[in-house]
N, C-alpha and C positions, 0 to 999 in steps of 0.2 A: 739858268743853263741846264740844270739837272732835269727839269720838267721837259724842256724842249728836246733834249737828247733821248730821254726815255720814250717820247713819242716817235722820234726818228728810229729808235731801235725796234719799235713795234712795226713800223712801216718797212724797214729794211733790216730784217733779222740777220745777225752775224756780221754787221758792218761797223757797229760802234760799241765801245766799252767806256763806261764812266769810271775813271780811276781817281780816287781821293788819296793823294800822297802827301806826306808831311813835308814841311820845308826842309830842303837839303837832301831829299831822297835821291837815290841813284838808280842805276840799272837793276841792282839786285831786288829792290823793292818792287819795281815795275814788273820784273820777270816773275817774282813770287805772286803778285796779284793776278797776272794774266794766267798763271798756271791753274788757278781755281776754276777757270772756265765760266765764271759768272758774268752777267751783264753789267753789274755795278759792285764795286768793292772799295774798301778803305784799308790803308796800312797804318796801324797804330802800335808804336813800341815794338816793331818787328813782327807783329802779328797781323795776318790778313783777316779782315772782318767783312761779313756780307750782311745785307739787310734782309730781315724776315718780318713779316706781319705776324703779330702775336695777339692772343686774346687779352683784352684789357680787364683788369680786375676792379675797375672803378665802379663804385655803387653810390647811388644818390644819398646825400647826407640829410635831405629833407629841409634844407635851409636855402632860400634863394641866393644865388650868387650875384645878384644885380644891385644890392644895396637898397636904400629907401628913397633915392632921389630920382631925377629924370634919367631915362634911358633913351639913347638915340639909335634909330634903326635906319640903315641905308637900304636902297632897293625896296622901300616900303610899298610901292605900288605893284610889285611882283606878287605872284601867288604865294611863294614861300615867305616873303616878307610879311604879308598880311597874316598868314597862319601863325608865324612866330609872335607878331604883335598881340593877337588875341590870346595866345597861350601865356605870354608874360603877364598880362593883366589878370586873366582868369585863374591861373595856377600859381604864379610867382608873386602875385600881389603888387605888381608895379602899378603906380598910380599916376605917373607922369611920363608921357611919351612924346618924343620929337621924331616925326616921320619924314625922312628925306627921300625925294625922288626928283627926277629931272622936270616933271610937270607939276609936282606938288598937288594941290587940291583939285586941279583939273584933270588929273590922271584918271583913267577909267576905273571905277569901283572905289575910289578914295572917299567919296562922300558917304557911301554905305559903310565902309570900314570905320570911318570916324564915328558914325552914329552907333555902331555896334560897340565900340570901345567905350564911348561915353556912357552907354547904357550899362556897361559892366562896372562903372564907377571911376573911370580914368579921365584925366585931363589930357587932351590930345592937341598937338599943334602939327599941322601938315605944311611943309615948306618945300617950295621948288628950289632945288639946288643941285648943281653939277658938282658932286663931291670931289671930282678930279681937278676942279678949279680951286686952287688953294685959297685965293683971295675971297671967293664966294663962300667957301666953307668957314673961313675966319669970321666973316660977317655973321653967319648963322650962330656960331659958337660964342660970339662976343657977349659977355655978361652972364653966360650960363655956367652952371657947375654940374656936370654930369656925374652919375655914379656907374653908368654902364653904357657900353657901345656894342652893337651887333652890326657887322658889316656884311650885308647879304646881297649887295649889288653885283651884277655880272652880265656879260654879253657873250654870245657865241658867234663865231664866224669860222666854221669848220672847213677844212680842205687839206689835202695831202701837202706835205712839207714844201714840195717844189712849187706849189701854187700860192704860197703865202708870201706876200710882199710886205714892205714896211707899213703900209696903210692898214693892212689886215691884222698885223701884229698890234699896231697902235689902238685899233678899235677895241680889241679884247683886253690888252694890258691896262689901258687907261682907267676904266671903271674898277678894276681890281687892284692894280699895283699903285698907280698914282693916288687913287682915293684912299687906300689903306695907309699909305705913307703920310698923307696929309692928316688923317685922323690920328695917327700915331704921334706926329709932331705937335699938333694943336691941342691935344688933350693931356700932354705930359704933366701939366700943372693941375689937372683935375684929380680928385681923390676917387679914382675908379675902383670898383670892386670887380668888374668884368670887362674884358676887351676881347670879344669873340668875333673871329673872322670865319665866314663860310667859304671854305675851300672846296676842292673836288677830288674824288678818288682818281680822276683823269690825270692829275699830276703825280700821284703816288704810283699808279700803275703804268702811266705813259700810254694814253689812248692813241691809237692810230687815227690820223686825220684831225688831231686836236693839239698840235704842237704849240700854237699860240696860247690856247686855253690852259694846257698843262703848265707852261712856263709861268703864266700869271698866277696860278694857284700854288705852285711850289714857292713862289715869292711870299705868299701869305703864310705858308707853313714856316718858312724861315723867319719871317717877321715876328711871329708868335714866340719862337725860340729866342730871338734877339731881345725881345721885351722882357722875357722871364730872366734872361741873363743879367738884365739891368735892374732887376727887382720890381718890375712892373707886371701887372696881370696880362696874360696873353694866352689865348687858346685858339688853335686852328682846327676846325672840323672839316675833314675831307670827305664830304658826303658822297655816297653812292646815289644811284638814280632813285628819285621819288616817284611813286606811282601816279600821282595827280599830274594832269597836263598843266604846263606853264608856257610862258612865252619862249623859254629856252629849250623845252623838251617837246613842244608841239610839232616840231619839224622831224621828229624821229619816225622813220618809216618802220613797218613791221619787220623788215629785214634787219634794220638797226637793232631792234629789240631782241631779235633772235640771235644776232651776233653777240650781244651782251650776255644773253642767257648761255650761249655755248661756252663762254669764258667763265661760267660758274657764278655769275652775279644775278641777283633778282632785285626787283624794285621794292622800296620801302613804302609801307602804308603810312598815312598821316599820323595815326596814333602811335605807331611804332617809332617813327622818326622823332616825334616830340618826346617820347619816353627816353630815347637815346640822348636827346638834347638835355633833358633834366639830369640824367646821370652825369653828363659831361660837365655841366656848369655848376653843379652842386657838390661834386666829389673832388677828391684830391687826385688830380690827373697830371699826365704829361702835357707838353705844349701842343702835341699833335695827336689827334684821335681820328680813326677812320670809321665812321658810322656807315656800315655797308652790310647788306644781307648777302650771304654767300651760300650757295647750294653745295653742301659738302659732298654728296654723292657725285655731282657733276665734277667737282674738283678731283675726287679720287679717280674718276674716269680719265681726266686729263693727265693725272700723275702716271697712271698705268700705260697711257699711250706715249708718255715722254714729252707731253706738250704743256705741262703745268708751269706757269710762270714761276721763276725761282723765288720771288718775293713771298709766294704762298706755300713754300715747301714745308714750313713748320706747322701748318694747320691740318694736314691730312696724313694718315699713315697708310701705306700701301705695301703689298708684298714686293720685294725686289724683283724687277723684271728686266730682262735683257732687251733693250730698245735698239732697233736697227738704226744706225747713223744715216745721215743724209747721203754721205758718200756711198755707204753700203747699199742704200735704196737705189741710188742712181746707177751703180754698177750692175745691180740685179736687173734693173729695167733695160739697160743697154744690152746685157747678155740675152735677155728674152727677145728683144727686138732683132738682134743680130741673127737669131735663128729663124726669123720669119722672112717671107718675101715682102716686097714693097706694099702690096695690097694688104697683107695681114698686119704689117706694122702700122699702116695708116688706120686700120680699123681698131687696133688695140689702143692706139693713142687717142683716137676720137672718143672711145669709150671712157678712157681716163679723164680727158678734158671735160666731157659732158658730166661725169660724176662729180668733179670738183666744182663745176659751175652750179650744179644742182645744190651741192652742200652750202656754197656761199649764199645762195638765194633762199635757203631754208626749205628746199624740196627734198622729199624722201627718195625720189627715184630720178635717174638721169633721163628717163623716157620723156619727161616733160620739157626737156631742153632740145629743141629742134636743131639738127646738125648745122643748118644754114640760117637759123634765125639769129638776127643781129643781137649782140650783147646790149646795145642801147634799148632795143625793143623789149628785151627780157628784164630791164630795170636796173642795169649796172650804172653806177656813178664812180667817181674817182676813188672813193673809199672801198667799195666792193671790188673794184679793179685791183687795188693794192692787195686785198685779202686773197683774191684768186691768184695773183702773181706769187704771193708767198706760199700758197698751198702747192702750186705747180713747181716752184723752186724746190720745195721740200721733197716732192715725189720724183722729180727728174734730175735734181742736182745742177740744173742750169742756172746761170745768173740772168734772170729775165728782167726787162724794163718795166717800170710802173705803168707805162703807156701801152702795155701788151694788148688789152682788149680794144684799144683804139687803132693800133697798128694792124691787128688781125681781128676784124670785127665779128667773127662768128666762130663756132667750135671747129668747123671743118678747116678753115684757114689757119686757125691757131694750132690745131693738131698737126697740120702739114708743116708749119714752121718749126715746131718742136722736133718733128721727125728729122727734118733737114739738119737741125743743130746737133741732135744726138747721133744720127747716122748719116753722114754725108753720102753723096751718090756713090754707089758701088759697094757699100758695106752691108747691105741686106743680103739675105739668102737669094739664090737665083729665082727668078720669076717662074711660077708654075706655068703649065701649058694653058693656052687660051681657053680650051674647053673646060678645064677645071675652074679657071677664074670665072668664066661665065656661069658655071653651076653655083659657085659660092655666092656670086652676086645675086642670082635669082633666089637662092635659098634664104639669104639674109633679108630679102624684101618680103618674105611671106610671114604674116602675123601668126602667132601660135594658134589663134582661134581657127584659122583656116585648116590647119592640120587636124584639129579636133572635128571640125565639120565634115572633112573628107574621110574621116575614119583612119587617118594615117599616123596618128600620134603614137600608138603602140608599136606600129611597124618601124617607125624611125627610132624609137627607143631600143627595140630589139636589134636593129642594125648597128646602133651605136654601142651597145654593151649587152650582149645576150645573157651573160652570167648574172648581171645585176638585175635584169628584167625577170629572170627566173626566180631569183631570191625574193623579189618584191611580190611575185605571184604566189610564192609559198608562205607569205606572211611576213617576210622581212621588211624592215623599214627602209624606204628609198632615201638615200643620203642626200640627194639634191633634186629638187623639182625642176622639170623642164622650164618652168616659168622663171627659175632663178639662174638658168644657164645664159651665158652671153653667146652671141652669135658665133664667135670664133670657136668656142668649145663644141657647140652643137654641130657645126660644119665638120670639125675635125673628127668628132665621134662618128658622124654619119659616114664619112669617107673611109675611116678605119674599118667600120663594119662592112662596107661594100668590098673593100680590098680583101678582107678575110673570107 
């Protein structure tokens, strides 16, 4: 449930809180926890505790953690499973491998992988087995005595929370949760040196669009802790994104990778990931480690803007900065719009919407977002739709639906809907005279290049702000290029100059 709700928090900011209360807790404990304003917290012995990711001090001990007997790897036909199998043989000296996958030897690349492992001196047995089928797994394990287990199997079926039904949860939980539980139960009698489950940072952070995957992986994190509490080996590695393409990551679009980068995460190279694996399995560790590459400058930027996830608050230091609240932002926007007439308000909001659309899609300028170009054509899916909704919620203070881009399928229609919600009819300033509106409309349609070609650029600037233009001519530095002005400011400056 923790993983599922963390993903729901990412998709619906401000709607959910994870409260871990002791047995017998009353309203006082609940109120104390809510007062901290964190998305997840626990109350222990009257103290509110919040989760923070911290640097691990674990260092490799130089001794393999897998013992000297057979090691079983699930998901062996996947890219990561194959990488780990080669590494265990070449670096950790494992000489017996049992490789499990749904298709076994007939899986793509398995014949080549087996040959490589044998050439490295290992005995390899590739077996077709659905590890989520307890009876099938019991047959495979019958008569074997393993010394190590690596559970690397997994399946993705991403979608926003509202789109996930029981079948889509089952498809993702089965190879993670059911399989791990069966491995746990059926190897209890084995003298294991290592029981390593490959989890995902998606569960720790709560990735939007991955509620089922986050739930499955947080189960693995908890299972490792439960095993350690019973005196059994247990280690969950909540991996960040690996750079190499795999069946699970090949569907990531460039916008997906840009979104991950904006959150301060970067992909792990193969050598780097394997080095982290070595440190984890050979050192004295906790039951849960998060091998992930973080971009600390990017995290500091998030902290300064007030958007750093609370979980990462202990990793970066920033100067205290007063961050405007969502309510304050919304009030400021409402006040600005109230001072505009209907046409000005529409233009202001259209600029706001196009800017947020561009940011979500990874563009540096809103100019690439055509006002009437459909969001579907621009490349929106359910996940980018959620991100746009969250960004507009933060900037407008409105509670907007996740289906926003489908209900209002281009920037113009969306901006108009937002205007109607913020400023119902009759709350904008009085409409200007028709001649002024026609002039504004004509001026806004003229590209900057046309002003330059006609030799009117300097004249417009002089009309807009004679004093600043004189300072610029005298060698002063112009504070804002005309290319950086939005249409509203340019029109207002030109009209002010004309009136004066």
